[in-house]
PyMOL Python script that loads the backbone (N, CA, C, O; Angstrom):
from pymol import cmd

cmd.read_pdbstr("""\
ATOM      1  N   MET A   1      83.290  94.662  61.671  1.00  0.00           N
ATOM      2  CA  MET A   1      84.667  95.131  61.682  1.00  0.00           C
ATOM      3  C   MET A   1      85.337  94.607  62.953  1.00  0.00           C
ATOM      4  O   MET A   1      84.773  94.729  64.041  1.00  0.00           O
ATOM      5  N   ASN A   2      86.510  94.038  62.831  1.00  0.00           N
ATOM      6  CA  ASN A   2      87.259  93.520  63.966  1.00  0.00           C
ATOM      7  C   ASN A   2      88.526  94.352  64.173  1.00  0.00           C
ATOM      8  O   ASN A   2      89.170  94.791  63.220  1.00  0.00           O
ATOM      9  N   PHE A   3      88.856  94.551  65.442  1.00  0.00           N
ATOM     10  CA  PHE A   3      90.081  95.255  65.801  1.00  0.00           C
ATOM     11  C   PHE A   3      90.945  94.329  66.629  1.00  0.00           C
ATOM     12  O   PHE A   3      90.462  93.671  67.551  1.00  0.00           O
ATOM     13  N   LYS A   4      92.194  94.281  66.306  1.00  0.00           N
ATOM     14  CA  LYS A   4      93.146  93.493  67.088  1.00  0.00           C
ATOM     15  C   LYS A   4      93.668  94.377  68.208  1.00  0.00           C
ATOM     16  O   LYS A   4      94.061  95.519  67.967  1.00  0.00           O
ATOM     17  N   SER A   5      93.674  93.867  69.411  1.00  0.00           N
ATOM     18  CA  SER A   5      94.216  94.631  70.538  1.00  0.00           C
ATOM     19  C   SER A   5      95.206  93.771  71.304  1.00  0.00           C
ATOM     20  O   SER A   5      95.182  92.541  71.244  1.00  0.00           O
ATOM     21  N   GLU A   6      96.057  94.449  72.008  1.00  0.00           N
ATOM     22  CA  GLU A   6      97.083  93.755  72.775  1.00  0.00           C
ATOM     23  C   GLU A   6      97.330  94.535  74.056  1.00  0.00           C
ATOM     24  O   GLU A   6      97.410  95.764  74.031  1.00  0.00           O
ATOM     25  N   TYR A   7      97.451  93.835  75.166  1.00  0.00           N
ATOM     26  CA  TYR A   7      97.708  94.483  76.451  1.00  0.00           C
ATOM     27  C   TYR A   7      99.208  94.529  76.697  1.00  0.00           C
ATOM     28  O   TYR A   7      99.894  93.512  76.597  1.00  0.00           O
ATOM     29  N   ILE A   8      99.708  95.704  77.015  1.00  0.00           N
ATOM     30  CA  ILE A   8     101.126  95.863  77.346  1.00  0.00           C
ATOM     31  C   ILE A   8     101.217  96.174  78.835  1.00  0.00           C
ATOM     32  O   ILE A   8     100.663  97.170  79.299  1.00  0.00           O
ATOM     33  N   GLN A   9     101.905  95.335  79.571  1.00  0.00           N
ATOM     34  CA  GLN A   9     102.043  95.506  81.010  1.00  0.00           C
ATOM     35  C   GLN A   9     102.760  96.818  81.326  1.00  0.00           C
ATOM     36  O   GLN A   9     103.814  97.110  80.760  1.00  0.00           O
ATOM     37  N   GLU A  10     102.191  97.590  82.215  1.00  0.00           N
ATOM     38  CA  GLU A  10     102.797  98.864  82.609  1.00  0.00           C
ATOM     39  C   GLU A  10     104.025  98.605  83.476  1.00  0.00           C
ATOM     40  O   GLU A  10     103.977  97.824  84.426  1.00  0.00           O
ATOM     41  N   GLN A  11     105.117  99.267  83.136  1.00  0.00           N
ATOM     42  CA  GLN A  11     106.354  99.109  83.897  1.00  0.00           C
ATOM     43  C   GLN A  11     106.362 100.046  85.103  1.00  0.00           C
ATOM     44  O   GLN A  11     105.721 101.097  85.080  1.00  0.00           O
ATOM     45  N   ASN A  12     107.079  99.669  86.144  1.00  0.00           N
ATOM     46  CA  ASN A  12     107.260 100.540  87.294  1.00  0.00           C
ATOM     47  C   ASN A  12     108.212 101.672  86.950  1.00  0.00           C
ATOM     48  O   ASN A  12     109.085 101.520  86.096  1.00  0.00           O
ATOM     49  N   LEU A  13     108.042 102.797  87.611  1.00  0.00           N
ATOM     50  CA  LEU A  13     108.963 103.921  87.515  1.00  0.00           C
ATOM     51  C   LEU A  13     109.993 103.779  88.623  1.00  0.00           C
ATOM     52  O   LEU A  13     109.695 103.212  89.674  1.00  0.00           O
ATOM     53  N   VAL A  14     111.194 104.283  88.405  1.00  0.00           N
ATOM     54  CA  VAL A  14     112.271 104.167  89.387  1.00  0.00           C
ATOM     55  C   VAL A  14     112.454 105.514  90.083  1.00  0.00           C
ATOM     56  O   VAL A  14     112.515 106.557  89.432  1.00  0.00           O
ATOM     57  N   PHE A  15     112.540 105.479  91.420  1.00  0.00           N
ATOM     58  CA  PHE A  15     112.678 106.686  92.233  1.00  0.00           C
ATOM     59  C   PHE A  15     113.937 106.590  93.088  1.00  0.00           C
ATOM     60  O   PHE A  15     114.800 105.750  92.835  1.00  0.00           O
ATOM     61  N   GLY A  16     114.041 107.434  94.082  1.00  0.00           N
ATOM     62  CA  GLY A  16     115.215 107.462  94.949  1.00  0.00           C
ATOM     63  C   GLY A  16     115.522 106.100  95.555  1.00  0.00           C
ATOM     64  O   GLY A  16     114.619 105.303  95.812  1.00  0.00           O
ATOM     65  N   ASP A  17     116.807 105.845  95.780  1.00  0.00           N
ATOM     66  CA  ASP A  17     117.295 104.565  96.321  1.00  0.00           C
ATOM     67  C   ASP A  17     116.858 103.368  95.479  1.00  0.00           C
ATOM     68  O   ASP A  17     116.731 102.252  95.983  1.00  0.00           O
ATOM     69  N   MET A  18     116.631 103.618  94.180  1.00  0.00           N
ATOM     70  CA  MET A  18     116.243 102.564  93.228  1.00  0.00           C
ATOM     71  C   MET A  18     114.923 101.880  93.597  1.00  0.00           C
ATOM     72  O   MET A  18     114.686 100.742  93.191  1.00  0.00           O
ATOM     73  N   LYS A  19     114.074 102.551  94.353  1.00  0.00           N
ATOM     74  CA  LYS A  19     112.752 102.013  94.708  1.00  0.00           C
ATOM     75  C   LYS A  19     111.825 102.184  93.515  1.00  0.00           C
ATOM     76  O   LYS A  19     111.947 103.151  92.764  1.00  0.00           O
ATOM     77  N   GLU A  20     110.901 101.251  93.340  1.00  0.00           N
ATOM     78  CA  GLU A  20     109.997 101.279  92.192  1.00  0.00           C
ATOM     79  C   GLU A  20     108.547 101.455  92.632  1.00  0.00           C
ATOM     80  O   GLU A  20     108.141 101.009  93.705  1.00  0.00           O
ATOM     81  N   GLU A  21     107.781 102.122  91.767  1.00  0.00           N
ATOM     82  CA  GLU A  21     106.355 102.365  92.021  1.00  0.00           C
ATOM     83  C   GLU A  21     105.706 102.696  90.682  1.00  0.00           C
ATOM     84  O   GLU A  21     106.334 103.315  89.823  1.00  0.00           O
ATOM     85  N   LYS A  22     104.456 102.288  90.500  1.00  0.00           N
ATOM     86  CA  LYS A  22     103.736 102.610  89.263  1.00  0.00           C
ATOM     87  C   LYS A  22     103.227 104.052  89.261  1.00  0.00           C
ATOM     88  O   LYS A  22     103.249 104.710  88.221  1.00  0.00           O
ATOM     89  N   ASP A  23     102.781 104.537  90.385  1.00  0.00           N
ATOM     90  CA  ASP A  23     102.180 105.868  90.489  1.00  0.00           C
ATOM     91  C   ASP A  23     103.264 106.902  90.785  1.00  0.00           C
ATOM     92  O   ASP A  23     103.902 106.826  91.835  1.00  0.00           O
ATOM     93  N   PRO A  24     103.494 107.874  89.884  1.00  0.00           N
ATOM     94  CA  PRO A  24     104.558 108.861  90.110  1.00  0.00           C
ATOM     95  C   PRO A  24     104.338 109.704  91.363  1.00  0.00           C
ATOM     96  O   PRO A  24     105.306 110.108  92.009  1.00  0.00           O
ATOM     97  N   ARG A  25     103.092 109.974  91.713  1.00  0.00           N
ATOM     98  CA  ARG A  25     102.835 110.770  92.925  1.00  0.00           C
ATOM     99  C   ARG A  25     103.272 110.015  94.174  1.00  0.00           C
ATOM    100  O   ARG A  25     103.899 110.585  95.067  1.00  0.00           O
ATOM    101  N   LEU A  26     102.936 108.730  94.230  1.00  0.00           N
ATOM    102  CA  LEU A  26     103.331 107.926  95.384  1.00  0.00           C
ATOM    103  C   LEU A  26     104.840 107.726  95.423  1.00  0.00           C
ATOM    104  O   LEU A  26     105.460 107.854  96.479  1.00  0.00           O
ATOM    105  N   GLY A  27     105.427 107.413  94.276  1.00  0.00           N
ATOM    106  CA  GLY A  27     106.870 107.191  94.223  1.00  0.00           C
ATOM    107  C   GLY A  27     107.657 108.402  94.689  1.00  0.00           C
ATOM    108  O   GLY A  27     108.611 108.263  95.456  1.00  0.00           O
ATOM    109  N   LEU A  28     107.269 109.596  94.234  1.00  0.00           N
ATOM    110  CA  LEU A  28     107.967 110.811  94.666  1.00  0.00           C
ATOM    111  C   LEU A  28     107.726 111.088  96.141  1.00  0.00           C
ATOM    112  O   LEU A  28     108.637 111.522  96.847  1.00  0.00           O
ATOM    113  N   SER A  29     106.509 110.843  96.614  1.00  0.00           N
ATOM    114  CA  SER A  29     106.200 111.077  98.027  1.00  0.00           C
ATOM    115  C   SER A  29     106.986 110.146  98.945  1.00  0.00           C
ATOM    116  O   SER A  29     107.537 110.576  99.958  1.00  0.00           O
ATOM    117  N   TYR A  30     107.030 108.868  98.580  1.00  0.00           N
ATOM    118  CA  TYR A  30     107.674 107.874  99.434  1.00  0.00           C
ATOM    119  C   TYR A  30     109.195 107.854  99.319  1.00  0.00           C
ATOM    120  O   TYR A  30     109.896 107.720 100.322  1.00  0.00           O
ATOM    121  N   PHE A  31     109.706 107.988  98.089  1.00  0.00           N
ATOM    122  CA  PHE A  31     111.125 107.735  97.851  1.00  0.00           C
ATOM    123  C   PHE A  31     111.911 108.932  97.332  1.00  0.00           C
ATOM    124  O   PHE A  31     113.142 108.897  97.330  1.00  0.00           O
ATOM    125  N   GLY A  32     111.239 109.980  96.898  1.00  0.00           N
ATOM    126  CA  GLY A  32     111.916 111.128  96.323  1.00  0.00           C
ATOM    127  C   GLY A  32     112.360 110.839  94.897  1.00  0.00           C
ATOM    128  O   GLY A  32     112.173 109.728  94.400  1.00  0.00           O
ATOM    129  N   PRO A  33     112.945 111.831  94.238  1.00  0.00           N
ATOM    130  CA  PRO A  33     113.354 111.647  92.847  1.00  0.00           C
ATOM    131  C   PRO A  33     114.568 110.736  92.704  1.00  0.00           C
ATOM    132  O   PRO A  33     115.397 110.628  93.608  1.00  0.00           O
ATOM    133  N   PHE A  34     114.652 110.087  91.553  1.00  0.00           N
ATOM    134  CA  PHE A  34     115.813 109.265  91.221  1.00  0.00           C
ATOM    135  C   PHE A  34     117.005 110.175  90.982  1.00  0.00           C
ATOM    136  O   PHE A  34     116.879 111.222  90.347  1.00  0.00           O
ATOM    137  N   ARG A  35     118.149 109.776  91.488  1.00  0.00           N
ATOM    138  CA  ARG A  35     119.389 110.504  91.226  1.00  0.00           C
ATOM    139  C   ARG A  35     120.454 109.499  90.808  1.00  0.00           C
ATOM    140  O   ARG A  35     120.695 108.500  91.486  1.00  0.00           O
ATOM    141  N   HIS A  36     121.079 109.786  89.681  1.00  0.00           N
ATOM    142  CA  HIS A  36     122.176 108.940  89.217  1.00  0.00           C
ATOM    143  C   HIS A  36     123.361 109.154  90.154  1.00  0.00           C
ATOM    144  O   HIS A  36     123.588 110.277  90.604  1.00  0.00           O
ATOM    145  N   PRO A  37     124.119 108.106  90.456  1.00  0.00           N
ATOM    146  CA  PRO A  37     125.254 108.227  91.391  1.00  0.00           C
ATOM    147  C   PRO A  37     126.273 109.301  91.012  1.00  0.00           C
ATOM    148  O   PRO A  37     126.971 109.812  91.887  1.00  0.00           O
ATOM    149  N   THR A  38     126.375 109.655  89.731  1.00  0.00           N
ATOM    150  CA  THR A  38     127.358 110.657  89.312  1.00  0.00           C
ATOM    151  C   THR A  38     126.832 112.083  89.424  1.00  0.00           C
ATOM    152  O   THR A  38     127.589 113.030  89.210  1.00  0.00           O
ATOM    153  N   GLU A  39     125.547 112.263  89.756  1.00  0.00           N
ATOM    154  CA  GLU A  39     124.977 113.608  89.863  1.00  0.00           C
ATOM    155  C   GLU A  39     125.519 114.315  91.101  1.00  0.00           C
ATOM    156  O   GLU A  39     125.532 113.760  92.200  1.00  0.00           O
ATOM    157  N   THR A  40     125.960 115.533  90.897  1.00  0.00           N
ATOM    158  CA  THR A  40     126.454 116.323  92.025  1.00  0.00           C
ATOM    159  C   THR A  40     125.614 117.575  92.240  1.00  0.00           C
ATOM    160  O   THR A  40     125.840 118.315  93.197  1.00  0.00           O
ATOM    161  N   THR A  41     124.655 117.816  91.367  1.00  0.00           N
ATOM    162  CA  THR A  41     123.820 119.001  91.453  1.00  0.00           C
ATOM    163  C   THR A  41     122.867 118.896  92.630  1.00  0.00           C
ATOM    164  O   THR A  41     122.291 117.836  92.876  1.00  0.00           O
ATOM    165  N   SER A  42     122.703 119.980  93.352  1.00  0.00           N
ATOM    166  CA  SER A  42     121.770 120.032  94.468  1.00  0.00           C
ATOM    167  C   SER A  42     120.343 119.925  93.966  1.00  0.00           C
ATOM    168  O   SER A  42     120.022 120.410  92.881  1.00  0.00           O
ATOM    169  N   LEU A  43     119.491 119.292  94.751  1.00  0.00           N
ATOM    170  CA  LEU A  43     118.079 119.198  94.386  1.00  0.00           C
ATOM    171  C   LEU A  43     117.356 120.527  94.568  1.00  0.00           C
ATOM    172  O   LEU A  43     116.184 120.642  94.209  1.00  0.00           O
ATOM    173  N   GLU A  44     118.026 121.523  95.114  1.00  0.00           N
ATOM    174  CA  GLU A  44     117.409 122.835  95.269  1.00  0.00           C
ATOM    175  C   GLU A  44     117.326 123.561  93.926  1.00  0.00           C
ATOM    176  O   GLU A  44     116.534 124.489  93.768  1.00  0.00           O
ATOM    177  N   ASN A  45     118.142 123.138  92.963  1.00  0.00           N
ATOM    178  CA  ASN A  45     118.118 123.723  91.620  1.00  0.00           C
ATOM    179  C   ASN A  45     117.505 122.710  90.678  1.00  0.00           C
ATOM    180  O   ASN A  45     117.980 121.579  90.574  1.00  0.00           O
ATOM    181  N   LEU A  46     116.457 123.113  89.996  1.00  0.00           N
ATOM    182  CA  LEU A  46     115.751 122.208  89.118  1.00  0.00           C
ATOM    183  C   LEU A  46     115.547 122.864  87.762  1.00  0.00           C
ATOM    184  O   LEU A  46     115.069 123.996  87.681  1.00  0.00           O
ATOM    185  N   LYS A  47     115.910 122.156  86.698  1.00  0.00           N
ATOM    186  CA  LYS A  47     115.655 122.650  85.346  1.00  0.00           C
ATOM    187  C   LYS A  47     114.294 122.118  84.919  1.00  0.00           C
ATOM    188  O   LYS A  47     113.974 120.948  85.125  1.00  0.00           O
ATOM    189  N   LEU A  48     113.507 122.994  84.326  1.00  0.00           N
ATOM    190  CA  LEU A  48     112.162 122.632  83.918  1.00  0.00           C
ATOM    191  C   LEU A  48     111.949 123.035  82.473  1.00  0.00           C
ATOM    192  O   LEU A  48     112.223 124.174  82.094  1.00  0.00           O
ATOM    193  N   GLY A  49     111.472 122.125  81.681  1.00  0.00           N
ATOM    194  CA  GLY A  49     111.153 122.421  80.294  1.00  0.00           C
ATOM    195  C   GLY A  49     109.656 122.289  80.078  1.00  0.00           C
ATOM    196  O   GLY A  49     109.037 121.343  80.565  1.00  0.00           O
ATOM    197  N   ILE A  50     109.079 123.222  79.357  1.00  0.00           N
ATOM    198  CA  ILE A  50     107.645 123.200  79.091  1.00  0.00           C
ATOM    199  C   ILE A  50     107.427 123.327  77.588  1.00  0.00           C
ATOM    200  O   ILE A  50     107.980 124.218  76.945  1.00  0.00           O
ATOM    201  N   VAL A  51     106.626 122.438  77.042  1.00  0.00           N
ATOM    202  CA  VAL A  51     106.241 122.509  75.638  1.00  0.00           C
ATOM    203  C   VAL A  51     104.765 122.862  75.614  1.00  0.00           C
ATOM    204  O   VAL A  51     103.924 122.083  76.062  1.00  0.00           O
ATOM    205  N   ALA A  52     104.454 124.047  75.087  1.00  0.00           N
ATOM    206  CA  ALA A  52     103.069 124.511  75.105  1.00  0.00           C
ATOM    207  C   ALA A  52     102.889 125.649  74.112  1.00  0.00           C
ATOM    208  O   ALA A  52     103.856 126.221  73.609  1.00  0.00           O
ATOM    209  N   ASN A  53     101.627 125.961  73.845  1.00  0.00           N
ATOM    210  CA  ASN A  53     101.360 127.146  73.042  1.00  0.00           C
ATOM    211  C   ASN A  53     101.482 128.375  73.950  1.00  0.00           C
ATOM    212  O   ASN A  53     101.666 128.233  75.159  1.00  0.00           O
ATOM    213  N   LYS A  54     101.382 129.556  73.386  1.00  0.00           N
ATOM    214  CA  LYS A  54     101.610 130.787  74.145  1.00  0.00           C
ATOM    215  C   LYS A  54     100.662 130.919  75.333  1.00  0.00           C
ATOM    216  O   LYS A  54     101.083 131.316  76.419  1.00  0.00           O
ATOM    217  N   THR A  55      99.398 130.593  75.136  1.00  0.00           N
ATOM    218  CA  THR A  55      98.408 130.709  76.211  1.00  0.00           C
ATOM    219  C   THR A  55      98.748 129.786  77.376  1.00  0.00           C
ATOM    220  O   THR A  55      98.733 130.203  78.534  1.00  0.00           O
ATOM    221  N   MET A  56      99.053 128.537  77.065  1.00  0.00           N
ATOM    222  CA  MET A  56      99.359 127.575  78.115  1.00  0.00           C
ATOM    223  C   MET A  56     100.692 127.887  78.785  1.00  0.00           C
ATOM    224  O   MET A  56     100.855 127.647  79.981  1.00  0.00           O
ATOM    225  N   LEU A  57     101.641 128.417  78.029  1.00  0.00           N
ATOM    226  CA  LEU A  57     102.924 128.795  78.610  1.00  0.00           C
ATOM    227  C   LEU A  57     102.746 129.918  79.624  1.00  0.00           C
ATOM    228  O   LEU A  57     103.356 129.887  80.693  1.00  0.00           O
ATOM    229  N   GLU A  58     101.931 130.893  79.305  1.00  0.00           N
ATOM    230  CA  GLU A  58     101.659 131.982  80.245  1.00  0.00           C
ATOM    231  C   GLU A  58     100.970 131.452  81.502  1.00  0.00           C
ATOM    232  O   GLU A  58     101.275 131.895  82.609  1.00  0.00           O
ATOM    233  N   LYS A  59     100.047 130.513  81.336  1.00  0.00           N
ATOM    234  CA  LYS A  59      99.357 129.915  82.485  1.00  0.00           C
ATOM    235  C   LYS A  59     100.349 129.134  83.351  1.00  0.00           C
ATOM    236  O   LYS A  59     100.291 129.204  84.579  1.00  0.00           O
ATOM    237  N   ALA A  60     101.257 128.392  82.713  1.00  0.00           N
ATOM    238  CA  ALA A  60     102.263 127.640  83.469  1.00  0.00           C
ATOM    239  C   ALA A  60     103.167 128.590  84.263  1.00  0.00           C
ATOM    240  O   ALA A  60     103.496 128.313  85.416  1.00  0.00           O
ATOM    241  N   LYS A  61     103.567 129.709  83.646  1.00  0.00           N
ATOM    242  CA  LYS A  61     104.391 130.699  84.352  1.00  0.00           C
ATOM    243  C   LYS A  61     103.642 131.254  85.561  1.00  0.00           C
ATOM    244  O   LYS A  61     104.218 131.441  86.632  1.00  0.00           O
ATOM    245  N   GLU A  62     102.353 131.513  85.370  1.00  0.00           N
ATOM    246  CA  GLU A  62     101.531 132.027  86.456  1.00  0.00           C
ATOM    247  C   GLU A  62     101.448 131.023  87.607  1.00  0.00           C
ATOM    248  O   GLU A  62     101.610 131.393  88.770  1.00  0.00           O
ATOM    249  N   ILE A  63     101.196 129.758  87.283  1.00  0.00           N
ATOM    250  CA  ILE A  63     101.099 128.710  88.305  1.00  0.00           C
ATOM    251  C   ILE A  63     102.417 128.559  89.037  1.00  0.00           C
ATOM    252  O   ILE A  63     102.438 128.470  90.265  1.00  0.00           O
ATOM    253  N   LEU A  64     103.530 128.527  88.291  1.00  0.00           N
ATOM    254  CA  LEU A  64     104.832 128.342  88.918  1.00  0.00           C
ATOM    255  C   LEU A  64     105.210 129.526  89.787  1.00  0.00           C
ATOM    256  O   LEU A  64     105.830 129.337  90.833  1.00  0.00           O
ATOM    257  N   SER A  65     104.862 130.730  89.392  1.00  0.00           N
ATOM    258  CA  SER A  65     105.196 131.895  90.220  1.00  0.00           C
ATOM    259  C   SER A  65     104.399 131.885  91.516  1.00  0.00           C
ATOM    260  O   SER A  65     104.893 132.342  92.546  1.00  0.00           O
ATOM    261  N   ILE A  66     103.174 131.371  91.480  1.00  0.00           N
ATOM    262  CA  ILE A  66     102.371 131.281  92.697  1.00  0.00           C
ATOM    263  C   ILE A  66     102.941 130.202  93.613  1.00  0.00           C
ATOM    264  O   ILE A  66     103.075 130.422  94.817  1.00  0.00           O
ATOM    265  N   LYS A  67     103.279 129.040  93.055  1.00  0.00           N
ATOM    266  CA  LYS A  67     103.779 127.905  93.845  1.00  0.00           C
ATOM    267  C   LYS A  67     105.184 128.153  94.397  1.00  0.00           C
ATOM    268  O   LYS A  67     105.482 127.774  95.529  1.00  0.00           O
ATOM    269  N   LEU A  68     106.038 128.785  93.606  1.00  0.00           N
ATOM    270  CA  LEU A  68     107.439 128.959  93.987  1.00  0.00           C
ATOM    271  C   LEU A  68     107.722 130.291  94.653  1.00  0.00           C
ATOM    272  O   LEU A  68     108.765 130.472  95.282  1.00  0.00           O
ATOM    273  N   GLY A  69     106.793 131.216  94.513  1.00  0.00           N
ATOM    274  CA  GLY A  69     106.961 132.517  95.138  1.00  0.00           C
ATOM    275  C   GLY A  69     107.931 133.337  94.410  1.00  0.00           C
ATOM    276  O   GLY A  69     108.196 134.473  94.801  1.00  0.00           O
TER     277      GLY A  69
END
""", "prot")
cmd.dss("prot")
cmd.show_as("cartoon", "prot")
cmd.util.cbc("prot")
cmd.orient("prot")
């Protein structure tokens, strides 16, 4: 049995000041989040969406309450 495979080059992610990095942890650490020039919302307010089953949603709430106080 033969399988056809193809390599797709991984694209860089865009962060603050239009800087690029492949690793999201490094990009956020070095450059901060990307902000569109028309955004006026403060970075102190963040909307977060979670898609999970009930068990995982409760765990996410628990983790966020510990991290955010």
